[in-house]
N, C-alpha and C positions, 0 to 999 in steps of 0.2 A: 791071738784073738781076744778082744775085750768084751766080755759077756755082761749080761744083766747082773749076775752075781758079783762080778768084779765092780760094777758101778755101785751096787748096794754096799759092798765092803768099803769102797772109797768114801761113800757118804758117812758111814759109821766112824771113819777115822777123821774126817775133815769138818763135818758140820757141827754147828753149835748145839748145845744141849736142848735149846728150845726150838730147834728145827724139826720139821716133819721128815722122818726117814721113809723112803719109798717102801722099804721092806716092812714097815710098821703101819702102813696105810690101813684105814678102817675098811677099805675094800669097795667093791661094787655091789649093786643090788642083785645082779645076776652073776654067778660065779663064772670065771673064765680061767683057762690055763694061762700061766705067765708067758710073756714073750721071751725068747732066748737072748735077745740083744738089748731090748729097751726096758727101762723101769716102768712101773705103772703110770707115773706122771708123764714120762716121755711119750708113752702110748696115748694118753689122753690128749696131750698137745697135738700129736699127729692127727688124731681123729677130728679134733676141732678144725685144724687147718684144711683138712680134706672135706669138710662138710659143705653142703650147699649154702647154708646160712652164712658161713664165713665168706664165701665167694661173693655173696650178694652185698656185703658191706662196702665193696668198692663203688657201688652206685647209690649209696645212702648218704644223705646230708650230714655234715658235721654242724656247721652254722649257716653258711651261705647257700641258698637253695639253687642258684644258677650262676655260679661264679664264672667270669670270663677269664680263662687262663688255666694253665696246667699245674700250677703250683699250690693251689688251695687244698686244704685237707678234706678228706672224706672220712666216713666212719671207719673205713679200713685203715687208712694211714694213721688215724688217731689210735686205733687198736694196736698197730705196730709200735707206735711211740710209747704207749703205755707199757707194752711188753718189754721194750728196751729199758725204760726206767726201772721197771720191776726187777729185771734180771740184774742190772748193775747194783741196785740196792741190796737184793738178796745175796749176791755174791760177796759184797763188802761186809755183810753181817754174818757170813757163814751160815745162811739159811738155804733152803732148797730152791735153787734157781729154776729147776724144771717145774716144780709145783707153782711157783710164782708166775712163770711164763704161761703155763696152761690156763691159769685163772685169768690172766690178763687177756689172752687171746680169745677167751670165751665170754668175756664180761658183757659185750654189747651185741651178742648174737640175736637177741630178741628186740633190738631197737627198731622203732618204727621208721617209715620213710618221713622225710621232712623234719628230722631232728625231734626235739622234745615237744614240738607242736603236735606231732602225731600221737604222743601219749595223752596230751590234753584232749584232743578230739575223741579218742577212744574212751577216755574216762567219762566224757560228757555223754557219749552215745550209749555206753554200757550202764551208766548210772552207778558205777563203782570204780574204784581206782584201777587204772591200768598202769602197771609199773614195769619199766623195761627190764629191770633186774630180775623180777619174777618171771617175765616172759623169756629171758635168756635161759633161765633154769628149765622152763617148760620146753624150750627148743631142744635142749640136750637130753632131757628126760623122756620126751614124748613125741615131738614133732619131726625130728630128723629121722632119716632112714625109713620113710613111709610109716611113721608111727611107732617104730621100735626104739627110737632114741639112741644115744651114743654109749650108754652104760658106762659113764665116767665114774671115777672114784669119788668117795664122799668128800674128800678135801677139796677137790677141784670144783665140785658142785657148790660147796659151801663158799668158796672164794668168789665164784661167779655171782651168786645171789646176794652176797653181802658187800659187794663193791661200792654200792651207793650209800651215802651217809644217812639216808632216811631208813635204811634197812637195819635189821638186827646186826650186832657186832660179829665180825669174822671169828671163826673158831680156831684159826691158826695165825701165827706171825706172818706167814707168807700172804694170807688173805688181807691182813692189815696193810702190808706193803702195797698190794694192788689198789686198795682203797685210796691211799695217798698218791700212788703213781698216776691214777686216773685224773685226779684233780690237778696235780702238777702238770701233767702233759697237756690237758685241754686248756688250762689257763695260759700256758706259755705259747702253744701254737695258735690259739684263737687270737691272742694279741698280735702275733706275727701276721696272721691272715688279715686282721682288721687294718693293720698299718699298710699292708700291701694293697688292700682295697681302697685306701685313701679315706677311710672312715674316721680314723684317729691318727695322731702323730705321737711319737714317743714322748714328746714333751708334755702331752696331755695326761700321761700316767700319773698316779698319785705320787707325791714326793717321797712318802715313806717306802713305796715300792722301789722307786729308782735308787734311793739311798741304800736300802738293805739288800735288794736283789740285783740291782744293776739295770742298765738301760737296754742292752742288747738281748736278743733271744737266747743265745748260748750262755750269756752271763746269768740271766734269770734262771734258766734251767739248771745250770751248774750250781748256783747258790742254793736252790731248793733241794736238789738231790744230795749235795754234800752235807747240808744241815740235817736232812732226814737221817742220813747214815750216822753222822757224829752224835746227834741227839739220841737216837735210838740205842747206839752202842753204850753211851754213858748212863742212860736212864733204865735200860733193860725193857723198855716198851717202845713200840713203834710210834714215832711222832716227831714233830718239829719243835725247835725252841720257841718260846713265846714271842720274841722279837720278829723272827722270820714268819711265824704263823700269823702274826698281826699284819705284816706286810702282804702276805698272801690273801688274807681276808679283805684288805683294802683293795687289792687288785681285782678280786672276785666281785666285790660290790661295784667297782667301777665298770667292769665288763657287763654286768647285768644292766646297769643304768644306760650305758652308752651303746652297747652292741646287742646283747641278747634280747633286751626289751626296747631297743632303739628304733627310730622311725624307719630306717632303711630295711632292717630285717622284718619289722612288723608289716610293711607293705607286701613283701613276698609271702609272709605267713598267711595273710588274708586269703590269697589265692589258693594256697595249699590247704587251708582249712576247708574251703569250699569243695575242693577235689575230694578230700578224704571223707568229709561228711556225706557227700552225695554217694560215694562208693559204699559206705557203710549202709546207708538207707537202701540202696539198690540191692545189694547182696543179701540183706536181711529179708527183703521181700522176694528175692529170687535165688535162694541158696543153691538150687540145682545148677546154677551157672558157675559156681566156684570150681576150682580144680579139685579132682577127686580126693587127693591126699587130705584136703581140709574138710570136705563135706561128709565123707564116709566114716563118721565117728559117732559116738553116743553123746558127745558134748552138746550143750544147748546151742541153738542157732547163733545167738549173739557171740558166744565164745568162738565158734567156728569162723564167723566173719572177722572177729578181732584177730584171730590167728592168721587168717588169709591176708588181711590188710597189713598187719604188722610185718609180715614176711616180704611185702612188696618193696622193690627199690623205688626211688623217686621217679625215675623215668618210666618204669612199668606202671606205676599208679597213674601217671599222666597219660600213658598210652591207653590204658583200660578206660579211663575217664573219657578220653577223646572218642574212643570207639562207641561208648555208650551214649554220650550226651552231645557231641559236636557233630552237626550234620555234615555228611560227605558232600563234596561238590558234585553237581550233576553235569553230564556232558550236554 
């Protein structure tokens, strides 16, 4: 039998000096007895996968709000692709795969319905920034398990909250990997989805991107991951070489101009903005109609409403909006 102690011994023998060892974790806020088979980071990963917030990701938008077809990414498939990139990178650099995977799987648990538009609407309604990375941390610390939270290790919580580039820097090398893995994954798969939707053609991509990263999805993904590993190994810090980073920046700028802020997505977002804005106003005025897990707390009403709405899937938000504001047909 291969026990947790055996796994921890293997980490000590195989992982790099800058890797986080499970046996040396800074621990949890609430003490728990160790699992006999799983390390603390494996346990965190499993808690995230079994959480309600994780299951809801399958019905949350990545980019396209109502794609016709089964092959477009959702927030869940994005999360799985981030985890795959993070594991491959961590393994190649002899860092802690389990920690990187747990951070990746939890990084978007607090994401709003309708993609980043949901963040914008809640920011406007709250009068203060609503940041999905902060909300992801709030989900695992307070909202899951009826308000008890998941009691994750410090390292996993740090990796979750620091995955966005606007956030404070990660405290571990594994957290840095997830920060890069998130950007690599979404740029590669969003290009793939945009081409599938007929919004762009591969020839439209920036020349520097095609030259340095390649034209196909697998080629782009492989170029970015391989460069991340090789550059990080040589420099001793997690990052890309400047030529590849420049090509990725050009691709990101292109995607913001043509897709994320493009006319096709903007048309869908106007309707989504209307839905979320009206839901926020309604539940702010009628908080007693929210689910009990969200209203039976000491938080301010606007925070409770933001928690409730950010936890909704796209289709649940539309369903609630329809029930509240769309007249039912009469017989």
